[in-house]
C-alpha positions in Angstrom: -8.8 39.8 -27.2 -7.0 38.1 -24.4 -5.6 35.0 -22.9 -6.6 32.8 -20.0 -3.7 30.9 -18.5 -4.9 27.8 -16.6 -3.2 26.2 -13.5 -0.8 23.4 -14.2 2.1 21.5 -12.7 5.8 22.5 -12.6 8.9 20.3 -12.4 12.3 21.6 -11.9 15.8 21.3 -10.4 18.1 23.8 -8.7 21.8 23.7 -8.1 22.9 25.9 -5.2 26.4 27.2 -4.4 27.0 28.7 -1.0 29.3 31.7 -1.2 30.7 32.7 2.2 28.4 32.8 5.2 25.7 35.1 4.0 25.4 34.6 0.3 24.5 31.9 -2.2 23.8 31.5 -5.9 21.4 29.2 -7.7 20.9 28.0 -11.2 17.4 26.7 -11.8 15.6 25.0 -14.7 11.8 24.5 -14.6 9.2 23.1 -16.9 5.6 24.3 -16.4 2.7 22.6 -18.1 0.3 25.6 -18.3 -2.7 25.1 -20.7 -4.2 28.3 -22.0 -7.1 29.7 -24.0 -7.1 32.6 -26.4 -10.3 34.6 -25.9 -11.9 36.5 -28.8 -9.0 36.5 -31.2 -11.6 37.5 -33.9 -15.4 37.7 -33.8 -15.9 34.3 -35.4 -13.6 32.6 -32.9 -14.6 33.2 -29.3 -12.1 30.7 -27.8 -9.1 28.8 -29.0 -7.6 26.3 -26.5 -3.9 25.5 -26.7 -1.5 23.0 -25.2 1.1 25.3 -23.7 4.3 24.9 -21.7 7.0 27.2 -20.3 10.6 26.3 -20.0 12.5 28.6 -17.7 16.2 29.1 -16.8 16.9 31.4 -13.9 20.1 32.5 -12.1 19.5 33.8 -8.5 21.4 35.3 -5.7 20.4 34.2 -2.1 21.0 36.4 1.0 21.1 34.7 4.4 20.8 36.9 7.6 22.4 34.1 9.7 25.7 32.4 9.1 26.1 28.8 8.0 26.4 27.4 11.6 22.8 28.1 12.4 20.3 25.2 11.9 17.5 27.4 10.8 18.5 29.8 8.0 15.8 32.1 6.4 16.8 33.7 3.1 15.7 36.1 0.5 16.3 35.6 -3.2 16.3 37.7 -6.4 17.3 36.6 -9.9 16.8 36.9 -13.6 16.8 34.6 -16.7 14.6 33.7 -19.6 11.4 31.8 -20.3 10.5 29.9 -23.5 6.8 29.8 -24.2 6.0 26.7 -26.3 2.7 25.9 -28.1 2.2 22.2 -28.8 2.1 21.1 -32.5 -1.5 19.9 -32.3 -2.5 23.3 -31.0 -0.6 25.0 -33.8 -2.3 22.8 -36.3 -5.8 23.5 -34.9 -5.0 27.2 -35.0 -3.7 26.9 -38.6 -7.0 25.3 -39.6 -8.6 28.5 -38.4 -6.2 30.6 -40.4 -4.0 31.6 -37.4 -0.3 31.1 -37.2 1.0 30.7 -33.6 4.7 31.0 -32.8 6.8 30.1 -29.8 8.4 33.0 -28.0 11.3 33.8 -25.6 10.8 36.4 -22.8 13.0 37.8 -20.1 12.1 36.5 -16.6 12.6 38.2 -13.2 12.3 36.2 -10.0 12.1 37.1 -6.3 11.1 35.4 -3.1 12.2 34.0 0.1 12.3 30.8 2.2 13.9 28.9 5.0 16.3 26.0 5.2 16.5 23.7 8.3 19.6 21.6 8.8 18.8 18.0 9.9 22.5 17.0 9.8 25.7 18.6 8.6 24.9 17.3 5.0 21.1 17.2 4.8 18.5 20.0 5.1 14.8 20.5 4.3 13.8 23.6 2.5 10.6 25.6 1.8 10.4 28.7 -0.4 8.0 30.9 -2.3 8.9 32.8 -5.4 7.2 34.9 -8.0 8.6 34.5 -11.5 7.5 37.4 -13.6 7.6 37.7 -17.4 5.9 39.8 -20.0 3.0 38.3 -21.9 4.3 37.0 -25.2 2.6 37.8 -28.5 2.7 34.3 -29.8 3.4 35.7 -33.3 0.0 37.4 -33.5 -0.5 41.0 -34.6 -1.5 43.5 -31.9 -4.5 44.7 -33.9 -7.0 42.7 -35.8 -6.4 43.2 -39.5 -9.2 43.4 -42.1 -8.8 40.5 -44.5 -9.8 40.3 -48.2 -13.5 40.0 -48.3 -14.0 42.2 -45.3 -13.5 39.5 -42.6 -11.7 40.6 -39.5 -8.5 38.6 -38.8 -7.0 37.5 -35.5 -5.3 40.0 -33.3 -3.8 39.9 -29.8 -2.4 42.7 -27.7 0.3 41.2 -25.5 -0.1 43.6 -22.5 0.7 43.0 -18.9 2.8 40.6 -16.9 2.5 36.9 -16.0 3.1 36.0 -12.4 4.0 32.4 -11.8 4.0 31.7 -8.1 6.2 28.8 -7.1 5.8 27.0 -3.8 8.7 24.6 -3.3 9.5 22.0 -0.7 12.8 20.3 -1.1 15.6 18.2 0.4 19.1 19.5 0.2 22.3 17.5 0.2 25.5 19.4 0.9 28.4 17.6 -0.8 31.1 19.1 1.3 29.0 19.5 4.5 27.7 22.8 5.7 31.1 24.0 7.0 
């Protein structure tokens, strides 16, 4: 019993608010296309592939060691939020044909990382950062042990143990509406 998350793409947007010289706050939404496969849900089903995506909303605090007048500003970030694990309808239908009911799930998300901003002008900066968004593995509505069905067949089970680490590598362009001052 297990799950194999495949690599996929991620799209998102962030809104940053600078708070004084050394702090900031960000609200981020991201959509990750992350196909997956359930492995050995039951003896007669060695693999079940699924279209899978993750919608995340995270609120983070940024800490800058240098004030806003510096062109190069490294920063650290830490935050929390929620992730919605969505299984596509076709995948749910394929699973249902195998007698398995898959459900979408919400999980708490924790994020941390760091990066650097480089001011090109008073209003425009380039940005690079790396973050790890951590969530628990969702159960997708499956029981954590394989039940014995009528007729002696073993049903599907999945123990949702561990953590999912989604590493995000971002390159961006910032525009400061009021200037950096």
